MIMARSE-200122 format. One line per 5 residues: number of its first residue (from 1); their letters; for each residue x, y, z of N, C-alpha, C. Coordinates in nm, 3 decimals, decimal comma. Layout:
<rs>
NUM) a) X Y Z X Y Z X Y Z; ... $
</rs>
This chain:
<rs>
1) mnadl) 2,041 -0,238 -0,679 1,892 -0,293 -0,628 1,788 -0,221 -0,718; 1,732 -0,301 -0,802 1,572 -0,307 -0,844 1,472 -0,375 -0,739; 1,450 -0,265 -0,626 1,356 -0,341 -0,574 1,171 -0,266 -0,566; 1,125 -0,337 -0,585 1,003 -0,276 -0,566 0,897 -0,332 -0,458; 0,899 -0,255 -0,359 0,854 -0,291 -0,210 0,712 -0,280 -0,168 $
6) hchsc) 0,632 -0,240 -0,264 0,455 -0,196 -0,263 0,427 -0,214 -0,366; 0,337 -0,295 -0,369 0,253 -0,334 -0,481 0,083 -0,412 -0,465; -0,001 -0,407 -0,501 -0,128 -0,477 -0,494 -0,154 -0,535 -0,612; -0,253 -0,695 -0,562 -0,314 -0,769 -0,659 -0,447 -0,754 -0,634; -0,516 -0,854 -0,718 -0,626 -0,849 -0,701 -0,721 -0,927 -0,591 $
11) hsdgl) -0,580 -0,938 -0,487 -0,709 -0,995 -0,343 -0,687 -0,846 -0,256; -0,667 -0,787 -0,312 -0,721 -0,644 -0,282 -0,760 -0,551 -0,400; -0,673 -0,433 -0,442 -0,774 -0,351 -0,516 -0,692 -0,320 -0,660; -0,574 -0,406 -0,685 -0,518 -0,408 -0,819 -0,605 -0,489 -0,906; -0,561 -0,523 -0,993 -0,614 -0,568 -1,143 -0,560 -0,717 -1,181 $
16) lspve) -0,447 -0,708 -1,161 -0,362 -0,824 -1,148 -0,320 -0,962 -1,046; -0,332 -1,088 -1,080 -0,320 -1,170 -0,995 -0,185 -1,176 -0,926; -0,170 -1,225 -0,825 0,006 -1,256 -0,775 0,101 -1,283 -0,857; 0,028 -1,397 -0,946 0,132 -1,467 -1,042 0,159 -1,375 -1,135; 0,051 -1,261 -1,217 0,077 -1,220 -1,315 0,169 -1,100 -1,251 $
21) larra) 0,128 -1,062 -1,171 0,243 -0,939 -1,069 0,386 -0,979 -1,065; 0,449 -1,103 -1,024 0,549 -1,172 -1,000 0,609 -1,194 -1,133; 0,532 -1,224 -1,249 0,584 -1,218 -1,388 0,611 -1,113 -1,434; 0,551 -0,996 -1,432 0,574 -0,862 -1,436 0,723 -0,782 -1,359; 0,680 -0,803 -1,242 0,812 -0,781 -1,200 0,965 -0,839 -1,256 $
26) hangv) 0,980 -0,978 -1,276 1,057 -1,032 -1,323 1,119 -0,955 -1,455; 0,997 -0,959 -1,509 1,033 -0,913 -1,682 1,102 -0,777 -1,659; 1,052 -0,684 -1,585 1,103 -0,543 -1,549 1,241 -0,570 -1,474; 1,307 -0,654 -1,437 1,407 -0,698 -1,442 1,461 -0,618 -1,245; 1,300 -0,678 -1,212 1,305 -0,660 -1,030 1,388 -0,786 -0,990 $
31) nlwal) 1,489 -0,688 -0,872 1,561 -0,823 -0,799 1,520 -0,831 -0,665; 1,433 -0,727 -0,598 1,374 -0,780 -0,481 1,224 -0,752 -0,463; 1,127 -0,801 -0,457 0,988 -0,762 -0,459 0,893 -0,782 -0,377; 0,803 -0,755 -0,297 0,710 -0,758 -0,223 0,603 -0,727 -0,297; 0,489 -0,831 -0,223 0,326 -0,798 -0,254 0,285 -0,714 -0,119 $
36) tdhdn) 0,222 -0,621 -0,114 0,175 -0,537 -0,012 0,011 -0,510 -0,042; -0,073 -0,645 -0,010 -0,221 -0,594 -0,091 -0,291 -0,524 0,062; -0,380 -0,466 0,070 -0,452 -0,376 0,175 -0,489 -0,511 0,269; -0,420 -0,489 0,398 -0,520 -0,549 0,505 -0,559 -0,682 0,492; -0,457 -0,723 0,385 -0,479 -0,905 0,413 -0,379 -0,983 0,356 $
41) lggla) -0,365 -1,096 0,341 -0,239 -1,200 0,325 -0,266 -1,277 0,216; -0,372 -1,274 0,166 -0,437 -1,393 0,126 -0,348 -1,407 -0,048; -0,287 -1,324 -0,104 -0,205 -1,352 -0,209 -0,046 -1,349 -0,181; -0,035 -1,392 -0,081 0,114 -1,445 -0,058 0,202 -1,532 -0,106; 0,159 -1,637 -0,035 0,171 -1,749 -0,075 0,194 -1,836 -0,211 $
46) earae) 0,060 -1,774 -0,321 0,066 -1,759 -0,437 0,209 -1,641 -0,502; 0,198 -1,537 -0,424 0,329 -1,447 -0,519 0,453 -1,534 -0,494; 0,445 -1,569 -0,347 0,589 -1,625 -0,345 0,644 -1,776 -0,387; 0,528 -1,876 -0,449 0,554 -1,969 -0,513 0,612 -1,922 -0,665; 0,553 -1,832 -0,742 0,565 -1,783 -0,833 0,706 -1,703 -0,848 $
51) avrlg) 0,734 -1,642 -0,746 0,841 -1,578 -0,743 0,972 -1,682 -0,714; 0,949 -1,768 -0,636 1,054 -1,876 -0,631 1,100 -1,964 -0,760; 0,986 -1,986 -0,837 1,022 -2,061 -1,008 1,076 -1,981 -1,053; 1,058 -1,836 -1,048 1,160 -1,735 -1,139 1,280 -1,743 -1,098; 1,318 -1,723 -0,987 1,400 -1,704 -0,926 1,425 -1,563 -0,870 $
56) ldfvd) 1,337 -1,483 -0,810 1,330 -1,366 -0,821 1,299 -1,361 -0,635; 1,386 -1,277 -0,589 1,346 -1,276 -0,447 1,250 -1,195 -0,396; 1,189 -1,259 -0,292 1,077 -1,202 -0,222 1,047 -1,209 -0,106; 0,983 -1,088 -0,057 0,935 -1,088 0,100 0,810 -1,050 0,096; 0,750 -1,133 0,225 0,603 -1,103 0,241 0,524 -0,950 0,275 $
61) gveis) 0,466 -0,913 0,241 0,412 -0,795 0,270 0,286 -0,763 0,267; 0,236 -0,675 0,345 0,094 -0,610 0,379 0,127 -0,459 0,375; -0,034 -0,399 0,355 -0,042 -0,247 0,374 -0,147 -0,218 0,447; -0,114 -0,164 0,571 -0,224 -0,167 0,676 -0,317 -0,027 0,681; -0,430 -0,037 0,704 -0,481 0,121 0,694 -0,481 0,110 0,848 $
66) vtwmd) -0,483 0,306 0,880 -0,452 0,348 1,007 -0,540 0,463 0,992; -0,610 0,512 1,128 -0,622 0,642 1,130 -0,560 0,733 1,231; -0,518 0,848 1,184 -0,419 0,901 1,260 -0,458 1,082 1,226; -0,494 1,120 1,329 -0,536 1,268 1,350 -0,674 1,294 1,215; -0,782 1,209 1,257 -0,899 1,205 1,177 -0,831 1,187 1,005 $
71) mtihv) -0,707 1,116 0,992 -0,695 1,081 0,876 -0,662 0,939 0,830; -0,682 0,917 0,746 -0,618 0,762 0,688 -0,455 0,774 0,663; -0,369 0,711 0,725 -0,270 0,711 0,646 -0,213 0,531 0,647; -0,144 0,524 0,579 -0,110 0,376 0,547 0,071 0,321 0,575; 0,037 0,207 0,632 0,183 0,182 0,661 0,204 0,023 0,637 $
76) vglai) 0,308 -0,016 0,567 0,331 -0,135 0,497 0,466 -0,229 0,593; 0,406 -0,323 0,591 0,493 -0,439 0,652 0,550 -0,511 0,590; 0,693 -0,532 0,567 0,762 -0,567 0,518 0,837 -0,714 0,590; 0,862 -0,808 0,495 0,944 -0,922 0,515 0,831 -1,007 0,696; 0,714 -0,995 0,687 0,644 -1,026 0,777 0,620 -1,177 0,760 $
81) dprha) 0,592 -1,234 0,887 0,538 -1,375 0,917 0,383 -1,383 0,878; 0,309 -1,436 0,777 0,212 -1,424 0,742 0,116 -1,522 0,832; 0,197 -1,646 0,920 0,157 -1,695 0,962 0,121 -1,678 1,150; 0,179 -1,513 1,178 0,175 -1,483 1,309 0,035 -1,449 1,329; -0,016 -1,502 1,436 -0,172 -1,516 1,490 -0,232 -1,385 1,476 $
86) plseg) -0,129 -1,261 1,645 -0,217 -1,151 1,595 -0,172 -1,062 1,514; -0,097 -1,086 1,397 -0,129 -0,985 1,267 -0,261 -1,044 1,207; -0,237 -1,167 1,162 -0,376 -1,229 1,146 -0,549 -1,156 1,153; -0,484 -1,182 1,336 -0,647 -1,141 1,415 -0,665 -0,979 1,377; -0,563 -0,887 1,425 -0,558 -0,789 1,359 -0,626 -0,742 1,226 $
91) laqvr) -0,560 -0,790 1,142 -0,625 -0,797 1,021 -0,760 -0,801 1,005; -0,812 -0,914 1,055 -0,942 -0,942 1,009 -1,069 -0,857 1,080; -0,984 -0,774 1,157 -1,056 -0,660 1,274 -1,111 -0,546 1,186; -0,942 -0,504 1,097 -0,937 -0,420 1,019 -1,065 -0,417 0,880; -1,023 -0,527 0,817 -1,144 -0,570 0,726 -1,296 -0,597 0,748 $
96) sgrda) -1,315 -0,594 0,897 -1,433 -0,632 0,915 -1,542 -0,468 0,890; -1,463 -0,389 0,932 -1,542 -0,288 0,893 -1,539 -0,198 0,689; -1,506 -0,266 0,682 -1,443 -0,273 0,499 -1,549 -0,280 0,442; -1,624 -0,371 0,456 -1,784 -0,377 0,410 -1,900 -0,277 0,450; -1,919 -0,237 0,577 -1,998 -0,142 0,591 -1,968 0,001 0,524 $
101) ralrm) -1,830 0,070 0,557 -1,774 0,151 0,485 -1,804 0,158 0,326; -1,774 0,039 0,234 -1,808 0,023 0,096 -1,986 0,033 0,065; -2,066 0,020 0,143 -2,245 0,047 0,165 -2,253 0,169 0,155; -2,198 0,246 0,281 -2,185 0,366 0,269 -2,179 0,498 0,203; -2,051 0,420 0,128 -1,999 0,449 0,010 -2,084 0,458 -0,132 $
106) aeale) -2,167 0,375 -0,131 -2,217 0,335 -0,257 -2,337 0,414 -0,243; -2,431 0,424 -0,119 -2,559 0,518 -0,077 -2,497 0,641 -0,143; -2,385 0,732 -0,096 -2,356 0,832 -0,122 -2,339 0,857 -0,255; -2,268 0,751 -0,331 -2,256 0,769 -0,475 -2,402 0,715 -0,580; -2,514 0,691 -0,516 -2,623 0,638 -0,568 -2,700 0,780 -0,569 $
111) llgvr) -2,663 0,845 -0,469 -2,754 0,984 -0,448 -2,724 1,075 -0,549; -2,576 1,031 -0,619 -2,550 1,129 -0,729 -2,588 1,089 -0,865; -2,657 0,973 -0,865 -2,677 0,897 -0,976 -2,595 0,781 -1,053; -2,538 0,743 -0,942 -2,422 0,618 -1,038 -2,554 0,472 -0,974; -2,535 0,410 -1,060 -2,592 0,317 -1,083 -2,556 0,208 -1,043 $
116) dayqn) -2,626 0,143 -0,944 -2,571 -0,014 -0,878 -2,462 -0,002 -0,840; -2,401 0,103 -0,757 -2,261 0,121 -0,725 -2,180 0,002 -0,641; -2,289 -0,021 -0,535 -2,204 -0,169 -0,481 -2,174 -0,273 -0,539; -2,305 -0,301 -0,608 -2,276 -0,454 -0,696 -2,186 -0,419 -0,814; -2,176 -0,292 -0,877 -2,093 -0,307 -0,956 -1,949 -0,271 -0,920 $
121) alrla) -1,924 -0,243 -0,797 -1,794 -0,248 -0,743 -1,749 -0,368 -0,666; -1,873 -0,460 -0,611 -1,827 -0,607 -0,615 -1,810 -0,705 -0,724; -1,834 -0,684 -0,851 -1,852 -0,721 -0,961 -1,676 -0,716 -0,975; -1,629 -0,575 -0,959 -1,503 -0,585 -1,023 -1,382 -0,567 -0,912; -1,459 -0,661 -0,793 -1,348 -0,680 -0,690 -1,299 -0,813 -0,677 $
126) gnpsl) -1,159 -0,820 -0,702 -1,130 -0,957 -0,664 -1,165 -1,033 -0,582; -1,188 -0,957 -0,453 -1,176 -0,996 -0,256 -1,296 -0,936 -0,224; -1,426 -1,013 -0,239 -1,538 -0,953 -0,215 -1,563 -0,880 -0,067; -1,460 -0,955 0,030 -1,445 -0,867 0,173 -1,339 -0,747 0,172; -1,313 -0,726 0,040 -1,223 -0,586 0,034 -1,261 -0,485 -0,099 $
131) vgrsh) -1,365 -0,446 -0,096 -1,412 -0,374 -0,177 -1,403 -0,222 -0,098; -1,341 -0,162 -0,202 -1,266 -0,047 -0,199 -1,259 0,069 -0,281; -1,217 0,210 -0,250 -1,269 0,329 -0,298 -1,164 0,294 -0,464; -1,106 0,208 -0,509 -1,043 0,171 -0,617 -1,130 0,115 -0,686; -1,209 0,018 -0,652 -1,351 -0,053 -0,754 -1,438 0,059 -0,758 $
136) farvl) -1,511 0,148 -0,693 -1,587 0,252 -0,689 -1,524 0,377 -0,814; -1,401 0,392 -0,794 -1,355 0,484 -0,885 -1,364 0,416 -1,031; -1,352 0,270 -1,076 -1,348 0,195 -1,188 -1,516 0,246 -1,245; -1,573 0,191 -1,126 -1,701 0,177 -1,197 -1,747 0,355 -1,213; -1,684 0,428 -1,152 -1,767 0,559 -1,203 -1,696 0,587 -1,330 $
141) veqgy) -1,570 0,529 -1,376 -1,501 0,575 -1,505 -1,613 0,495 -1,609; -1,644 0,368 -1,581 -1,705 0,267 -1,673 -1,842 0,351 -1,700; -1,919 0,448 -1,588 -2,070 0,475 -1,593 -2,007 0,607 -1,687; -1,908 0,674 -1,729 -1,840 0,805 -1,770 -1,847 0,951 -1,697; -1,895 0,913 -1,546 -1,802 1,026 -1,485 -1,670 1,086 -1,485 $
146) aadvh) -1,599 1,002 -1,515 -1,470 1,078 -1,522 -1,362 0,978 -1,634; -1,261 1,059 -1,670 -1,191 1,014 -1,780 -1,121 0,852 -1,746; -1,088 0,875 -1,620 -0,986 0,763 -1,534 -1,017 0,780 -1,385; -0,929 0,653 -1,330 -0,970 0,683 -1,168 -0,869 0,808 -1,107; -0,798 0,820 -1,140 -0,738 0,964 -1,086 -0,849 1,085 -1,087 $
151) avfrs) -0,868 1,102 -1,171 -1,001 1,212 -1,165 -1,099 1,159 -1,082; -1,161 1,066 -1,073 -1,239 1,027 -0,996 -1,221 1,049 -0,854; -1,104 0,996 -0,813 -1,070 1,009 -0,653 -1,046 1,204 -0,673; -1,022 1,261 -0,725 -0,975 1,408 -0,702 -1,141 1,471 -0,724; -1,213 1,410 -0,756 -1,352 1,484 -0,795 -1,438 1,393 -0,704 $
156) ylvrg) -1,458 1,306 -0,635 -1,582 1,222 -0,597 -1,513 1,149 -0,448; -1,395 1,111 -0,435 -1,361 1,012 -0,299 -1,275 1,060 -0,195; -1,233 1,145 -0,227 -1,117 1,224 -0,124 -1,241 1,322 -0,026; -1,167 1,353 0,072 -1,216 1,440 0,208 -1,292 1,526 0,121; -1,414 1,619 0,159 -1,485 1,680 0,104 -1,569 1,682 -0,044 $
161) rpgyv) -1,551 1,560 -0,117 -1,661 1,541 -0,213 -1,710 1,449 -0,176; -1,832 1,432 -0,246 -1,967 1,363 -0,246 -1,924 1,231 -0,200; -1,849 1,166 -0,260 -1,835 1,021 -0,220 -1,775 0,989 -0,084; -1,685 1,070 -0,037 -1,598 1,034 0,064 -1,677 0,992 0,181; -1,677 0,894 0,215 -1,734 0,876 0,381 -1,620 0,832 0,501 $
166) ehrwt) -1,629 0,900 0,605 -1,562 0,883 0,710 -1,538 0,741 0,782; -1,413 0,677 0,821 -1,405 0,610 0,841 -1,310 0,561 0,971; -1,288 0,518 1,079 -1,182 0,499 1,163 -1,114 0,342 1,169; -0,996 0,363 1,118 -0,944 0,223 1,107 -0,868 0,153 1,210; -0,752 0,063 1,208 -0,690 0,121 1,314 -0,574 0,215 1,381 $
171) slaca) -0,508 0,189 1,496 -0,411 0,310 1,528 -0,274 0,260 1,484; -0,242 0,406 1,492 -0,067 0,336 1,422 -0,003 0,255 1,503; 0,038 0,286 1,665 0,054 0,193 1,762 0,006 0,035 1,697; -0,117 0,008 1,695 -0,120 -0,151 1,692 -0,059 -0,172 1,565; -0,088 -0,100 1,455 -0,024 -0,147 1,317 0,127 -0,137 1,337 $
176) vqwir) 0,202 -0,111 1,386 0,348 -0,125 1,376 0,386 -0,242 1,491; 0,259 -0,237 1,581 0,273 -0,355 1,671 0,259 -0,487 1,621; 0,154 -0,485 1,534 0,145 -0,608 1,452 0,256 -0,669 1,373; 0,314 -0,546 1,276 0,410 -0,610 1,208 0,528 -0,598 1,262; 0,571 -0,534 1,415 0,720 -0,596 1,469 0,687 -0,719 1,519 $
181) gaggv) 0,569 -0,753 1,547 0,538 -0,896 1,628 0,526 -0,979 1,507; 0,510 -0,962 1,405 0,570 -1,071 1,294 0,677 -1,080 1,281; 0,755 -1,038 1,322 0,925 -0,986 1,278 0,948 -0,915 1,141; 0,856 -0,856 1,123 0,828 -0,711 1,005 0,932 -0,561 1,020; 0,943 -0,523 0,978 0,986 -0,386 0,929 0,849 -0,283 0,902 $
186) aviah) 0,860 -0,216 0,999 0,699 -0,107 0,940 0,765 0,015 0,879; 0,704 0,041 0,788 0,750 0,185 0,683 0,591 0,234 0,645; 0,664 0,408 0,668 0,537 0,458 0,610 0,551 0,462 0,456; 0,374 0,465 0,425 0,389 0,422 0,255 0,345 0,575 0,214; 0,393 0,595 0,101 0,402 0,727 0,016 0,316 0,821 0,098 $
191) pgryr) 0,443 0,929 0,193 0,402 0,997 0,253 0,375 1,157 0,174; 0,379 1,153 0,063 0,365 1,264 -0,021 0,211 1,250 -0,066; 0,154 1,185 -0,052 0,010 1,181 -0,070 -0,080 1,252 0,048; -0,017 1,260 0,184 -0,097 1,292 0,293 -0,077 1,450 0,286; -0,178 1,501 0,307 -0,194 1,639 0,284 -0,151 1,742 0,428 $
196) lsgdq) -0,067 1,706 0,509 0,023 1,757 0,584 0,108 1,843 0,617; 0,139 1,940 0,701 0,237 2,050 0,698 0,369 1,980 0,758; 0,474 2,049 0,719 0,589 1,999 0,796 0,587 1,961 0,916; 0,522 2,040 1,017 0,549 2,009 1,137 0,471 1,888 1,188; 0,359 1,864 1,100 0,249 1,783 1,111 0,324 1,609 1,057 $
201) mrrll) 0,408 1,639 0,950 0,458 1,531 0,907 0,564 1,469 0,998; 0,626 1,575 1,091 0,750 1,549 1,128 0,686 1,491 1,299; 0,567 1,528 1,330 0,479 1,461 1,485 0,424 1,337 1,426; 0,358 1,279 1,249 0,344 1,144 1,244 0,454 1,046 1,271; 0,542 1,142 1,212 0,702 1,033 1,170 0,762 1,007 1,320 $
206) aefqa) 0,746 1,103 1,441 0,811 1,127 1,580 0,748 0,982 1,611; 0,587 1,007 1,627 0,497 0,903 1,691 0,533 0,773 1,610; 0,529 0,757 1,482 0,569 0,600 1,402 0,720 0,574 1,482; 0,789 0,638 1,451 0,923 0,588 1,545 0,940 0,563 1,712; 0,829 0,636 1,754 0,805 0,605 1,867 0,743 0,473 1,920 $
211) aggea) 0,642 0,469 1,852 0,558 0,284 1,827 0,670 0,172 1,797; 0,793 0,213 1,711 0,876 0,115 1,678 0,889 0,127 1,533; 0,838 0,222 1,470 0,846 0,213 1,319 0,992 0,239 1,283; 1,012 0,184 1,131 1,182 0,247 1,125 1,185 0,243 0,999; 1,116 0,277 0,865 1,111 0,340 0,737 1,019 0,414 0,693 $
216) ievvs) 1,057 0,495 0,601 0,977 0,557 0,543 0,966 0,540 0,345; 0,913 0,543 0,270 0,879 0,519 0,156 0,930 0,677 0,074; 1,063 0,672 0,046 1,087 0,775 -0,017 1,079 0,797 -0,171; 1,116 0,707 -0,240 1,049 0,655 -0,394 0,937 0,598 -0,375; 0,820 0,644 -0,463 0,713 0,584 -0,436 0,620 0,644 -0,609 $
221) gshge) 0,573 0,556 -0,660 0,471 0,607 -0,735 0,403 0,706 -0,739; 0,384 0,810 -0,606 0,306 0,913 -0,580 0,372 1,058 -0,595; 0,539 0,974 -0,595 0,615 1,100 -0,538 0,702 1,138 -0,686; 0,670 1,282 -0,700 0,773 1,339 -0,785 0,913 1,367 -0,712; 1,042 1,465 -0,795 1,113 1,489 -0,735 1,122 1,585 -0,618 $
226) pemra) 1,036 1,652 -0,614 1,053 1,742 -0,426 1,000 1,656 -0,388; 0,939 1,538 -0,400 0,875 1,444 -0,261 1,010 1,396 -0,228; 1,074 1,351 -0,336 1,164 1,230 -0,293 1,283 1,326 -0,237; 1,297 1,454 -0,257 1,434 1,504 -0,201 1,379 1,545 -0,065; 1,260 1,581 -0,007 1,180 1,601 0,096 1,179 1,450 0,214 $
231) farma) 1,135 1,355 0,141 1,154 1,239 0,230 1,283 1,192 0,225; 1,370 1,212 0,133 1,523 1,199 0,196 1,588 1,245 0,299; 1,528 1,414 0,299 1,581 1,461 0,435 1,511 1,432 0,542; 1,407 1,373 0,560 1,360 1,338 0,663 1,377 1,188 0,721; 1,428 1,094 0,618 1,482 0,985 0,660 1,561 0,991 0,686 $
236) refgf) 1,658 1,065 0,688 1,844 1,109 0,754 1,786 1,190 0,844; 1,696 1,285 0,887 1,650 1,369 1,013 1,626 1,228 1,102; 1,577 1,174 1,101 1,513 1,041 1,150 1,561 0,906 1,216; 1,669 0,908 1,066 1,758 0,832 1,065 1,642 0,694 1,052; 1,618 0,655 0,957 1,490 0,574 0,922 1,551 0,522 0,765 $
241) yasra) 1,545 0,391 0,765 1,579 0,316 0,655 1,458 0,373 0,534; 1,548 0,353 0,427 1,466 0,430 0,287 1,408 0,360 0,212; 1,273 0,346 0,144 1,225 0,227 0,075 1,159 0,296 -0,039; 1,174 0,161 -0,127 1,141 0,219 -0,315 1,039 0,138 -0,348; 0,931 0,190 -0,407 0,802 0,104 -0,441 0,778 0,204 -0,552 $
246) sdfha) 0,681 0,125 -0,638 0,588 0,177 -0,733 0,431 0,212 -0,693; 0,402 0,095 -0,562 0,230 0,094 -0,540 0,192 0,100 -0,675; 0,203 -0,020 -0,709 0,169 -0,064 -0,867 0,051 -0,117 -0,862; -0,120 -0,081 -0,920 -0,224 -0,146 -0,932 -0,254 -0,208 -1,026; -0,242 -0,118 -1,132 -0,295 -0,222 -1,278 -0,198 -0,098 -1,379 $
251) pdesp) -0,206 -0,209 -1,522 -0,152 -0,131 -1,646 -0,162 0,015 -1,671; -0,270 0,014 -1,658 -0,325 0,162 -1,755 -0,385 0,271 -1,640; -0,370 0,233 -1,475 -0,377 0,298 -1,395 -0,265 0,363 -1,341; -0,139 0,283 -1,311 -0,058 0,310 -1,203 0,058 0,422 -1,287; 0,086 0,546 -1,211 0,146 0,595 -1,315 0,307 0,563 -1,346 $
256) vdlgr) 0,322 0,475 -1,247 0,495 0,388 -1,246 0,461 0,261 -1,224; 0,547 0,159 -1,370 0,509 0,002 -1,337 0,605 -0,031 -1,282; 0,582 -0,164 -1,209 0,651 -0,253 -1,163 0,850 -0,240 -1,169; 0,935 -0,195 -1,074 1,016 -0,166 -1,093 1,116 -0,044 -1,167; 1,013 0,030 -1,219 1,061 0,171 -1,298 1,086 0,283 -1,220 $
261) gaplp) 1,018 0,262 -1,103 1,054 0,392 -1,004 1,193 0,487 -0,979; 1,240 0,579 -0,947 1,318 0,641 -0,934 1,475 0,563 -0,860; 1,613 0,581 -0,866 1,683 0,509 -0,767 1,637 0,541 -0,658; 1,681 0,505 -0,534 1,711 0,605 -0,393 1,820 0,718 -0,445; 1,783 0,820 -0,384 1,927 0,931 -0,344 1,991 0,874 -0,274 $
266) dglta) 2,113 0,967 -0,283 2,213 0,913 -0,201 2,185 0,963 -0,069; 2,335 0,884 0,023 2,316 0,887 0,146 2,217 0,830 0,226; 2,162 0,780 0,183 2,063 0,711 0,288 2,041 0,567 0,292; 1,986 0,476 0,367 2,054 0,322 0,420 1,912 0,313 0,353; 1,910 0,163 0,266 1,802 0,131 0,173 1,746 0,012 0,292 $
271) vwhap) 1,611 0,018 0,269 1,539 -0,084 0,370 1,571 -0,192 0,351; 1,607 -0,278 0,232 1,677 -0,408 0,226 1,806 -0,429 0,292; 1,909 -0,339 0,373 1,980 -0,357 0,437 1,904 -0,402 0,584; 1,806 -0,375 0,682 1,747 -0,398 0,740 1,745 -0,530 0,762; 1,788 -0,545 0,917 1,812 -0,707 0,953 1,716 -0,822 0,910 $
276) alrfa) 1,581 -0,785 0,899 1,449 -0,862 0,818 1,478 -0,889 0,693; 1,507 -0,781 0,617 1,510 -0,786 0,490 1,610 -0,878 0,405; 1,722 -0,861 0,483 1,883 -0,881 0,441 1,883 -0,990 0,360; 1,856 -1,154 0,441 1,854 -1,238 0,370 1,812 -1,282 0,246; 1,692 -1,185 0,229 1,623 -1,157 0,086 1,647 -1,138 0,005 $
281) seghp) 1,744 -0,974 0,020 1,790 -0,901 -0,064 1,951 -1,004 -0,115; 2,021 -1,121 -0,037 2,098 -1,201 -0,057 2,053 -1,309 -0,111; 1,945 -1,340 -0,167 1,925 -1,427 -0,260 1,869 -1,553 -0,177; 1,831 -1,570 -0,031 1,722 -1,598 0,055 1,592 -1,569 0,084; 1,523 -1,671 0,123 1,393 -1,632 0,215 1,391 -1,570 0,336 $
286) a) 1,326 -1,470 0,344 1,287 -1,350 0,456 1,266 -1,427 0,560 $
</rs>
C-alpha cells in the first residue's frame, strides 16, 4: 500500500492546489491519499472530486494545532466527516487566534528589518485566514535572510529565536474529541519533530491514548531511519496504529515527495486497517 496520509495545500501552508496535489499523488503511484490542511477543511471537497476522477482512494483529513506542556503538537484526523458541526466549530475557534499570532510575528520580524512582513506573508498565503510560519519563512527567503525555509525555521521561527511568538492552541483532549466525534482516527503527527525526552514522549502518548488517540506517524518526511525505528517501537509499546506520510508542502521545500516515503517497518498494524479507513483502502469512500 502506497499510502500518504498527511500533506498540505494552498488552503493552509502548502503551495499547490488540492487538484494539483491529487494529480501529483496519482502520478507518484499513491494508492490511498489524505489531504490534512492546518485547522481547516476548505480544500477537501475539491481534493475528493479530483481523486474520484483519477480513481485515487481518498480520505478526508485535517491537522489540528494543540498546546501541550507549553509547546505546539500537531494531531492529524483521518477519515473525518467534514460536515460534523462540533469539529467545524472547534477549528473555527483555533483559526480565530491565528491572525493575532501572525500580526505579533510580523512585528517581531520587522524589528529585525524584514520589510512589510505581514503584507508579504498575506500575499503568499492562499487562505488569508491562515497566515502561518511557513508564509513568513518564504518572505524571509525572498528577502535574502536565509537560503531556504528550513534555514529560516532554524534561525528565526522556533522557540528561542527572534521571530518566534508564543501562542496557545486548543488542548490535546479537545482535538482528539473533535476528531473522534467526526468519526475519524486521531494520529500524532511527526513525533520526531518535538524536542521531548523519552519520558516526556511516553507521557504525551499516554495522555493521547487516554483521550482516545489511536495512531502515530512512524514514517514521516521529518523522520530519518533512527526516528522510524524509535517510533515503530513506541507504536508497538502502546498498541497504536502506524501511519505513513510525507507531510508534503511544496516541490522545492519538502524533503519527501508525495508517496515517496519509506515503507512502514515490519510488525506494525497500518492505520489504513483501522475500521474508519478500511473502506477507503478497499476502494470505497471513507
